[in-house]
Structure formats: structure tokens, C-alpha cells
VEXMAR-346858 format. One record per residue (C-alpha): residue in three letters; x, y, z; residue number from 0. Coordinates in pm, whole numbers. Layout:
<atoms>
- ALA  X  Y  Z  NUM;
...
</atoms>
This chain:
<atoms>
- MET  -3224  -10891  8184  0;
- PHE  -3414  -10949  7813  1;
- PHE  -3340  -10591  7716  2;
- GLN  -2984  -10598  7813  3;
- THR  -2924  -10932  7636  4;
- ILE  -3092  -10827  7316  5;
- ARG  -2924  -10504  7288  6;
- SER  -2585  -10644  7354  7;
- ARG  -2671  -10897  7047  8;
- VAL  -2791  -10615  6840  9;
- ASN  -2490  -10399  6885  10;
- GLU  -2267  -10692  6825  11;
- TYR  -2428  -10756  6481  12;
- PHE  -2352  -10409  6371  13;
- GLU  -1978  -10418  6539  14;
- GLU  -1907  -10766  6382  15;
- ASN  -2020  -10651  6028  16;
- LYS  -1881  -10297  6054  17;
- ILE  -2199  -10133  5957  18;
- GLU  -2359  -9813  6083  19;
- LYS  -2720  -9821  6259  20;
- THR  -2802  -9540  6015  21;
- GLY  -2922  -9516  5637  22;
- ASN  -2689  -9605  5362  23;
- LEU  -2702  -9587  4991  24;
- GLY  -3006  -9818  4946  25;
- MET  -3182  -9539  5208  26;
- TYR  -3068  -9264  4995  27;
- PHE  -3202  -9442  4667  28;
- LYS  -3513  -9506  4815  29;
- THR  -3551  -9143  4927  30;
- PHE  -3507  -9040  4553  31;
- CYS  -3773  -9279  4443  32;
- MET  -4023  -9165  4705  33;
- PHE  -3971  -8777  4632  34;
- SER  -3991  -8879  4260  35;
- LEU  -4325  -9057  4285  36;
- TYR  -4468  -8724  4458  37;
- PHE  -4294  -8445  4269  38;
- ILE  -4264  -8554  3929  39;
- PRO  -4622  -8620  3861  40;
- PHE  -4702  -8284  4052  41;
- PHE  -4461  -8115  3804  42;
- LEU  -4639  -8259  3515  43;
- ILE  -4988  -8149  3656  44;
- LEU  -4826  -7768  3686  45;
- THR  -4647  -7769  3359  46;
- SER  -4842  -7993  3108  47;
- SER  -5168  -7967  2962  48;
- LEU  -5306  -8296  3087  49;
- SER  -5654  -8399  3065  50;
- PHE  -5879  -8453  3365  51;
- GLY  -5839  -8817  3383  52;
- SER  -5468  -8773  3355  53;
- ILE  -5450  -8539  3637  54;
- LEU  -5651  -8750  3872  55;
- ILE  -5406  -9036  3777  56;
- ALA  -5097  -8797  3866  57;
- PHE  -5236  -8735  4172  58;
- SER  -5310  -9097  4262  59;
- ILE  -4918  -9160  4191  60;
- MET  -4870  -8899  4446  61;
- GLY  -5074  -9057  4679  62;
- LEU  -4830  -9334  4651  63;
- GLY  -4515  -9085  4692  64;
- LEU  -4673  -8919  5003  65;
- SER  -4733  -9278  5156  66;
- GLY  -4350  -9348  5092  67;
- ILE  -4243  -9037  5225  68;
- GLY  -4453  -9089  5532  69;
- LEU  -4361  -9472  5579  70;
- SER  -4021  -9486  5463  71;
- ILE  -3854  -9124  5480  72;
- MET  -3971  -8878  5749  73;
- HIS  -4039  -9168  5996  74;
- ASP  -3672  -9266  6016  75;
- ALA  -3574  -8911  6008  76;
- ASN  -3825  -8802  6295  77;
- HIS  -3676  -9115  6486  78;
- GLY  -3337  -8999  6442  79;
- SER  -3222  -9324  6277  80;
- TYR  -3177  -9183  5908  81;
- PHE  -2859  -8975  5961  82;
- LYS  -2590  -8994  6237  83;
- ASN  -2616  -8607  6242  84;
- LYS  -2915  -8475  6454  85;
- LYS  -2936  -8165  6236  86;
- LEU  -2988  -8344  5915  87;
- ASN  -3275  -8601  6075  88;
- ASN  -3449  -8291  6196  89;
- LEU  -3407  -8132  5857  90;
- LEU  -3525  -8433  5661  91;
- GLY  -3798  -8483  5931  92;
- TYR  -3955  -8153  5807  93;
- SER  -4048  -8338  5484  94;
- LEU  -4378  -8414  5674  95;
- ASN  -4421  -8043  5689  96;
- VAL  -4367  -8030  5310  97;
- VAL  -4631  -8291  5243  98;
- GLY  -4889  -8103  5470  99;
- GLY  -4822  -8252  5827  100;
- SER  -4624  -8165  6136  101;
- SER  -4287  -8290  6218  102;
- PHE  -4324  -8160  6593  103;
- THR  -4695  -8305  6663  104;
- TRP  -4601  -8627  6507  105;
- LYS  -4280  -8686  6720  106;
- VAL  -4478  -8605  7030  107;
- GLN  -4765  -8826  6949  108;
- HIS  -4560  -9111  6798  109;
- ASN  -4221  -9091  6968  110;
- ILE  -4298  -8993  7306  111;
- LEU  -4635  -9122  7339  112;
- HIS  -4692  -9429  7142  113;
- HIS  -4346  -9591  7169  114;
- THR  -4363  -9548  7554  115;
- TYR  -4714  -9633  7622  116;
- THR  -4807  -9867  7381  117;
- ASN  -5155  -9999  7350  118;
- ILE  -5236  -9840  7684  119;
- TYR  -5568  -9691  7672  120;
- GLU  -5574  -9301  7748  121;
- MET  -5212  -9292  7707  122;
- ASP  -5118  -9408  7379  123;
- GLU  -5299  -9169  7111  124;
- ASP  -5306  -9408  6842  125;
- ILE  -5558  -9608  7021  126;
- HIS  -5751  -9319  7140  127;
- ASP  -6148  -9337  7062  128;
- LYS  -6193  -9214  6743  129;
- PRO  -6498  -9069  6549  130;
- PHE  -6695  -9393  6478  131;
- LEU  -6378  -9627  6575  132;
- ARG  -6302  -9827  6914  133;
- LEU  -5959  -9931  6881  134;
- SER  -5916  -10066  7235  135;
- PRO  -6147  -10286  7439  136;
- HIS  -6129  -10020  7717  137;
- GLY  -6256  -9765  7489  138;
- LYS  -6611  -9591  7539  139;
- TYR  -6861  -9801  7336  140;
- LYS  -7101  -9673  7102  141;
- TRP  -7397  -9885  6923  142;
- TYR  -7243  -9822  6561  143;
- HIS  -6918  -10008  6682  144;
- LYS  -7054  -10294  6580  145;
- PHE  -7020  -10235  6227  146;
- GLN  -6691  -10066  6265  147;
- HIS  -6528  -10385  6089  148;
- LEU  -6728  -10294  5804  149;
- TYR  -6648  -9933  5738  150;
- ALA  -6296  -9883  5926  151;
- ILE  -6105  -9911  5599  152;
- GLY  -6341  -9653  5420  153;
- LEU  -6278  -9399  5732  154;
- TYR  -5886  -9484  5693  155;
- SER  -5902  -9309  5340  156;
- LEU  -5985  -8995  5534  157;
- ALA  -5706  -9015  5786  158;
- THR  -5444  -8804  5623  159;
- VAL  -5647  -8517  5493  160;
- SER  -5815  -8493  5833  161;
- TRP  -5454  -8517  5994  162;
- VAL  -5328  -8235  5772  163;
- LEU  -5628  -8012  5801  164;
- MET  -5749  -8058  6161  165;
- LYS  -5551  -8309  6359  166;
- ASP  -5211  -8139  6371  167;
- ILE  -5402  -7811  6480  168;
- ARG  -5577  -7975  6773  169;
- GLN  -5282  -8171  6901  170;
- LEU  -5075  -7859  6910  171;
- LYS  -5312  -7681  7093  172;
- GLU  -5347  -7973  7335  173;
- TYR  -4970  -8006  7388  174;
- ASN  -4915  -7628  7434  175;
- LEU  -5215  -7621  7685  176;
- SER  -5075  -7921  7873  177;
- GLY  -4725  -7834  7885  178;
- MET  -4626  -8116  7681  179;
- THR  -4468  -7879  7422  180;
- GLN  -4222  -7710  7675  181;
- LYS  -4148  -8056  7842  182;
- SER  -4033  -8194  7510  183;
- GLY  -3795  -7918  7480  184;
- HIS  -3966  -7664  7221  185;
- LEU  -4137  -7336  7236  186;
- PRO  -4525  -7312  7199  187;
- LYS  -4508  -6999  7027  188;
- LYS  -4259  -7087  6770  189;
- GLU  -4441  -7401  6688  190;
- ILE  -4767  -7233  6613  191;
- TRP  -4559  -6995  6384  192;
- VAL  -4420  -7330  6227  193;
- MET  -4716  -7487  6177  194;
- LEU  -4905  -7166  6054  195;
- PHE  -4648  -7103  5782  196;
- THR  -4633  -7455  5657  197;
- LYS  -5008  -7534  5659  198;
- VAL  -5047  -7220  5431  199;
- LEU  -4779  -7300  5212  200;
- TYR  -4886  -7661  5163  201;
- VAL  -5256  -7540  5075  202;
- PHE  -5089  -7284  4841  203;
- TYR  -4874  -7490  4643  204;
- ILE  -5108  -7815  4632  205;
- ILE  -5460  -7651  4555  206;
- ILE  -5430  -7274  4479  207;
- LEU  -5097  -7284  4256  208;
- PRO  -5233  -7548  4018  209;
- ILE  -5552  -7349  3999  210;
- LEU  -5391  -7016  3930  211;
- LEU  -5168  -7179  3649  212;
- GLY  -5494  -7275  3490  213;
- VAL  -5541  -7655  3596  214;
- HIS  -5924  -7720  3641  215;
- TRP  -6023  -7644  3989  216;
- GLY  -6259  -7959  3977  217;
- ALA  -5975  -8193  3874  218;
- VAL  -5754  -8009  4170  219;
- ILE  -5985  -8060  4440  220;
- LEU  -6076  -8411  4319  221;
- GLY  -5716  -8534  4273  222;
- PHE  -5635  -8367  4621  223;
- MET  -5881  -8577  4786  224;
- LEU  -5772  -8910  4571  225;
- MET  -5436  -8849  4677  226;
- HIS  -5488  -8838  5043  227;
- MET  -5736  -9106  5025  228;
- ILE  -5488  -9365  4877  229;
- ALA  -5220  -9233  5138  230;
- GLY  -5471  -9263  5401  231;
- ILE  -5563  -9626  5357  232;
- LEU  -5196  -9726  5313  233;
- ILE  -5069  -9560  5595  234;
- THR  -5327  -9606  5859  235;
- THR  -5353  -9978  5756  236;
- ILE  -4985  -10044  5784  237;
- PHE  -4975  -9891  6130  238;
- GLN  -5303  -10077  6256  239;
- LEU  -5157  -10426  6159  240;
- ALA  -4891  -10368  6408  241;
- HIS  -5092  -10336  6721  242;
- VAL  -5474  -10381  6668  243;
- VAL  -5456  -10764  6557  244;
- GLU  -5489  -11086  6700  245;
- GLY  -5200  -11148  6976  246;
- PRO  -5109  -10818  7111  247;
- GLU  -5231  -10683  7433  248;
- HIS  -5431  -10384  7551  249;
- HIS  -5404  -10230  7898  250;
- LYS  -5545  -9964  8100  251;
- PRO  -5323  -9720  8280  252;
- HIS  -5175  -9869  8607  253;
- PRO  -5306  -9697  8922  254;
- THR  -4948  -9628  9039  255;
- GLY  -4878  -9462  8694  256;
- THR  -4624  -9736  8627  257;
- MET  -4599  -10015  8351  258;
- GLU  -4694  -10366  8454  259;
- ASN  -4412  -10497  8233  260;
- THR  -4051  -10353  8164  261;
- TRP  -4070  -10145  7879  262;
- ALA  -3926  -10389  7632  263;
- ILE  -4132  -10683  7761  264;
- HIS  -4431  -10439  7719  265;
- GLN  -4333  -10352  7357  266;
- LEU  -4313  -10749  7261  267;
- LYS  -4653  -10796  7424  268;
- THR  -4844  -10529  7243  269;
- THR  -4666  -10555  6902  270;
- ALA  -4703  -10781  6585  271;
- ASN  -4494  -10810  6272  272;
- PHE  -4660  -10921  5918  273;
- ALA  -4533  -11035  5578  274;
- GLN  -4192  -11038  5672  275;
- ASN  -4077  -11250  5370  276;
- ASN  -4240  -10979  5113  277;
- PRO  -3935  -10782  4994  278;
- ILE  -4135  -10536  4811  279;
- LEU  -4375  -10449  5070  280;
- SER  -4094  -10426  5306  281;
- TRP  -3918  -10195  5088  282;
- PHE  -4225  -9969  5026  283;
- VAL  -4361  -9922  5401  284;
- GLY  -4030  -9845  5533  285;
- GLY  -3967  -10173  5728  286;
- LEU  -4271  -10121  5941  287;
- ASN  -4383  -10477  5898  288;
- TYR  -4125  -10540  6121  289;
- GLN  -4262  -10329  6399  290;
- ILE  -4151  -10529  6689  291;
- GLU  -3771  -10447  6588  292;
- HIS  -3884  -10097  6546  293;
- HIS  -4045  -10066  6885  294;
- LEU  -3725  -10206  7028  295;
- PHE  -3483  -10042  6832  296;
- PRO  -3645  -9710  6711  297;
- HIS  -3279  -9544  6661  298;
- VAL  -3201  -9809  6432  299;
- CYS  -3271  -9727  6059  300;
- HIS  -3539  -9960  5915  301;
- ILE  -3300  -10104  5653  302;
- HIS  -3140  -10324  5923  303;
- TYR  -3485  -10462  6072  304;
- LYS  -3489  -10798  5868  305;
- LYS  -3140  -10899  5956  306;
- ILE  -3174  -10799  6326  307;
- SER  -3537  -10966  6327  308;
- GLU  -3339  -11291  6349  309;
- ILE  -3175  -11193  6684  310;
- VAL  -3483  -11056  6818  311;
- LYS  -3711  -11354  6745  312;
- GLU  -3455  -11607  6862  313;
- THR  -3378  -11403  7203  314;
- ALA  -3749  -11340  7260  315;
- LEU  -3832  -11732  7249  316;
- GLU  -3507  -11820  7451  317;
- PHE  -3659  -11572  7739  318;
- ASP  -3990  -11745  7692  319;
- LEU  -4179  -11420  7544  320;
- PRO  -4414  -11382  7281  321;
- TYR  -4314  -11277  6885  322;
- TYR  -4645  -11221  6720  323;
- GLU  -4667  -11223  6341  324;
- ASN  -4868  -11253  6081  325;
- LYS  -4684  -11431  5793  326;
- TRP  -4927  -11261  5525  327;
- PHE  -5027  -10911  5463  328;
- PHE  -5393  -11005  5386  329;
- GLY  -5385  -11243  5676  330;
- ALA  -5301  -10936  5896  331;
- VAL  -5572  -10737  5763  332;
- TYR  -5802  -11041  5815  333;
- SER  -5674  -11054  6164  334;
- HIS  -5727  -10663  6217  335;
- LEU  -6085  -10698  6095  336;
- LYS  -6159  -10976  6327  337;
- VAL  -6033  -10749  6640  338;
- LEU  -6221  -10464  6490  339;
- LYS  -6516  -10681  6514  340;
- GLU  -6466  -10809  6874  341;
- PHE  -6405  -10449  6996  342;
- GLY  -6725  -10355  6846  343;
- GLU  -6920  -10599  7049  344;
- ALA  -7096  -10468  7375  345;
- PRO  -6825  -10433  7655  346;
- ALA  -6959  -10682  7903  347;
- LEU  -6870  -10940  7626  348;
- ILE  -6501  -10845  7609  349;
- PRO  -6239  -10981  7811  350;
- SER  -6040  -10748  8023  351;
- GLU  -5732  -10770  7816  352;
- HIS  -5717  -10905  7448  353;
</atoms>
């Protein structure tokens, strides 16, 4: 009943205002800005005789562009919410491959597993046990987890470089062996060749090409790592603030294979918003500070989240359902670190649900 009501009200909003649920001119301008942040500094690296320090600054700006492409552009495209045309969404979704990732493995992990089984341990890959991180109260405990709230942000800086060089390859192998690739309507051999080609192309243009053109190899390697450290911290932190903070619940898989709550209610109980009144942050992170709205309406472009959030919050409260939110960005970061500290305690001290 809740989801039927809220879906009806949101659809009514779009119909009454005669607007599409997909992107608009503002979205196209943002896309131009994000790609410019990434490619203009890189063009200068290739064509200008920049000093060592200037090269590092250029790569740092590219880190912001990389984050913007991931958070604001490819995310909507791979959800099918950027354009009405599916082929255009798929094409722009490959912008993730252009910056080193894999559109295919991302869609399986994010669209299928994370959005369906949000915060369900062993089903939502986002909260799987990570090297040195325990992101669920049901995860395997190691003694060093008691320090994770102190070193987590540092580890986040390695997230995208690990993603580009290792994680995609591991995931594709797992999805092919489990049959997930075929179940999602894709051909395993084709995805192997697409990943091989795009990974080799990425390493060539981002590292080998600048060196071949005379850019100091040390500046290229250091700049590459700096770019990914900036992107890793920004992207990983933004996603963590939606689910691993105070409020949202964490679950184990249900013995029957079903979810305890209907899908929409489950999204409300496992997701949180943050810093909704910060327009600059909202613009840069692709509206992903409105994660509740995103999880309920993943096929709606993020530029509409602020408006429909008023409808979502009002309806949730009307049905006596939670609507978790942290008003400030750093308040959300603090809440995240508190939860990491809690999850870092010995299992016997952690309640069955957070």
C-alpha cells in the first residue's frame, strides 16, 4: 500500500508539472562540466610542458572530474534514468569504462544486488567483508576491526584504483562462473573481451601515452595515484553515508530466501539521506545525498530528487515509516565513523540488528 501510494503521488508530480523523469539541460551542462574537469587537465598534461608540481595539480583536478563522472553521469546512465532512449543510456554508461571501470560489473553489483538486497549481509556486495573493514554487524570479525574507524578513510583512498585494476576482473570471473552474467542477459565471452579491451586502452592512455609523449614517468605514476586517491575518498565516502550510518538497519539473509519487509519499506529502513540543503554538494555528488529517493525511484534522474523528497518524506511519515537523514555532511561522516567503531567491537557486544 505504501509503495502504490508514493508511486502514484510521484507520478502525479511529474504529470502535473509536465516534466520528464529523465535529464534536462541542467543535466547536460553538468555532464559537460564533469567531462571537462577530467579531460581538459589531461589534455594539458599531454600537450603542455608542465612542471612536476603542475602535473600533480592537473591529475588532482582530474580526480574531481573522475568523481563527478562516477557520481553524476555514469550512475544515472547505468540506471537508465539519464535519457529516455535505452541505447543512449548504455552508450553514456560506458563512460565508466572510459575512466577505467566496468559498466557491466557495476550494473550487476549495484543495480541488481545492492538495490535489491540493500544492507543484507552476503547478498549486498557493498557490505561484504572487505580487507580490513567490517561494514555489517553480521560480518566476520577480526581483531584489527576495533581500529577501523581510525583507518577507514585512508583505505577509501585506495578504493577506485583497486576497483580499476583488480575488483572488476574478480567480479567478472565470479559472475561468469555463477551464471549471473547470463541471467542478466549478457554473454560471458563478450564481457571478457569488452573488459580486456577497455582496461588495456585505459592503462595505455592514462599512463603509457603521457610517458611516450615525454611527461616525467614519476609525475605520471604519482599523479595517477593522487587522482585515484581523491576519487576513492569522495566516491566511497558518499556511498557509505547512505547505509553505514546510525539509523539504517542491517540484516542477515532470511531462511526462506524472502525479505522480511516489502521491497520499498526495506529501502526506507536501510537507507539514509544527508545534507539535503547543501545545493553545491547535491550538484556535485549527483543527488546521491538523496539516497532514499534514489533507492525508491532509481529510474528517475537525480536532478528531480530534491523535489520528490518532499513527497517521499511526507508519505513515509504518514505511513509511520522511518525517514533517516543527517542534516549536515560532516554530521553524516561522524555518524559513519561511530557505526564503524561499533561494528569494530567484538560480535558478542553487537545487537542482532543496528
